[in-house]
N, C-alpha and C positions, 0 to 999 in steps of 0.2 A: 592537706589539700593544696593542690597547685593549680594555677591558671596561666594561660598564655595571654599576653597583653602587648601593646605597642609602647615603646619608650617615647616619651615626649621631650627628652633631653638627655644629657649625660648623667649616668647613674653608675655608681661603683658597686661592686659585689658586696652584698650584706647590708646595704642601706635600706632604711624604711622608705616605702613609696606610698603615694596617694594618687587618686585620679584627679586630673585637671579638668577644665571645662570641656575639653574635646574627648574625654574618656581615655586619654593616654596616661601612662604612669610617669610621674615625676617624683623627684626626691622630696620627702616630707621634711620640712625644715623647722616646723613649730614644735612646741612642747607637747608631749603626749596629752591628749584630751582637748587640745586647742584645734587639732586637725583630725580629719577622718582618715586614718591609715588603712591601707588595703593589706599590706604585708611587707615582705622583704624580697629584694631582688636576689635571685640565686644563680642566674646564668642565662645564656642564650638558648633558643630553640636548637635542638640537635647538637649541642655542645657536649662532647664526650670526655674531655680532659679538664684541665684547670679552667674554671670560669673566667671570663674576661669582662671588663667594663662595657656598658652599653652606651650607644649614642642615639640621637634622635632618629626614629623610624625603625629601629631594630625590633624584632619579635623576641620578647623576653619571657622568662618563666618567673612567676611570683609565688612565693609560699605565703598563703593566706594567714593572717594573724601575725602577732609579733613574737 
């Protein structure tokens, strides 16, 4: 299952993400279990080729779960 979300900062493809206080996705930096992870960043909206890293404000696709 995939969801569209807004990036709350720089995110590299494949990184685990969590929701911040503004409901934006940010990189999950803690040890698993210490944070609530949403999923993994897999690419931008409407990106057809090789996925690129995201920056603050980008609409991104997150694969739910780890």
